[in-house]
C-alpha positions as CSV (number, residue, x, y, z in Angstrom):
1,X,-0.2,0.4,0.1
2,X,1.4,3.6,-0.5
3,X,2.4,5.9,2.2
4,X,-0.5,8.5,0.9
5,X,-3.4,5.5,1.0
6,X,-2.2,5.3,4.3
7,X,-2.6,8.2,5.4
8,X,-6.0,8.3,3.6
9,X,-7.2,5.4,5.8
10,X,-5.5,6.8,9.0
11,X,-7.3,10.4,8.0
12,X,-11.2,8.8,7.6
13,X,-10.5,6.1,10.3
14,X,-10.9,3.2,8.2
15,X,-10.1,0.1,9.8
16,X,-8.2,-1.7,7.4
17,X,-5.8,-2.4,4.8
18,X,-7.4,-2.9,1.7
19,X,-11.1,-3.2,0.7
20,X,-13.6,-5.1,-0.8
21,X,-16.4,-5.1,-2.3
22,X,-18.4,-5.6,1.0
23,X,-16.5,-2.7,2.6
24,X,-17.4,-0.6,0.0
25,X,-20.3,0.9,2.2
26,X,-18.4,1.6,4.9
27,X,-15.6,3.4,3.0
28,X,-17.9,5.5,1.1
29,X,-19.3,6.2,5.0
30,X,-15.9,6.9,6.9
31,X,-14.8,9.1,3.3
32,X,-18.0,11.0,3.8
33,X,-17.7,11.6,7.8
34,X,-13.8,12.3,8.0
35,X,-13.5,14.5,3.9
36,X,-15.9,17.5,4.5
37,X,-17.0,19.8,1.4
38,X,-15.2,22.3,1.7
39,X,-15.9,25.1,-0.9
40,X,-12.9,28.2,0.5
41,X,-10.5,27.9,-2.1
42,X,-14.1,29.3,-4.0
43,X,-14.4,32.5,-2.1
44,X,-11.5,33.2,-2.2
45,X,-10.3,32.9,-5.7
46,X,-7.6,30.3,-5.7
47,X,-7.2,27.9,-8.1
48,X,-6.9,23.9,-7.2
49,X,-5.0,21.6,-9.4
50,X,-7.3,18.2,-10.0
51,X,-4.1,15.4,-10.5
52,X,-3.9,13.3,-7.9
53,X,-1.1,14.5,-5.3
54,X,-2.8,18.3,-5.3
55,X,-5.3,16.0,-4.1
56,X,-4.2,14.3,-1.8
57,X,-1.8,17.3,-0.4
58,X,-5.1,19.2,0.0
59,X,-6.6,16.4,1.4
60,X,-4.5,14.3,3.7
61,X,-1.5,16.1,4.5
62,X,-2.9,19.3,4.8
63,X,-6.1,17.8,6.7
64,X,-8.8,19.7,4.7
65,X,-11.4,18.7,3.5
66,X,-12.5,19.9,-1.0
67,X,-15.1,20.6,-3.4
68,X,-17.0,17.2,-5.0
69,X,-14.8,18.0,-8.1
70,X,-11.9,16.5,-6.1
71,X,-13.3,14.8,-2.9
72,X,-14.5,11.9,-6.4
73,X,-11.8,11.5,-8.3
74,X,-9.3,11.0,-4.5
75,X,-12.1,8.5,-4.3
76,X,-11.9,7.2,-7.3
77,X,-7.7,6.8,-7.3
78,X,-8.3,5.2,-3.3
79,X,-10.8,2.4,-5.5
80,X,-7.8,1.9,-7.6
């Protein structure tokens, strides 16, 4: 497992190291509870890259939330 994924699982308090199909409801719930919707960047007119590393930096390392078009790609990459 890569470092970003380990940190994401800790951030969202996901109790496992892997994701099986049966784990999706729990993963989605933890993701929604611990990674909030946040529109601060839009309010201060700051653009954010949608690259995986930039999303990880914002939401995992800096412990911020994200917009829907930031949260969804992060979740997608988590599933890959």
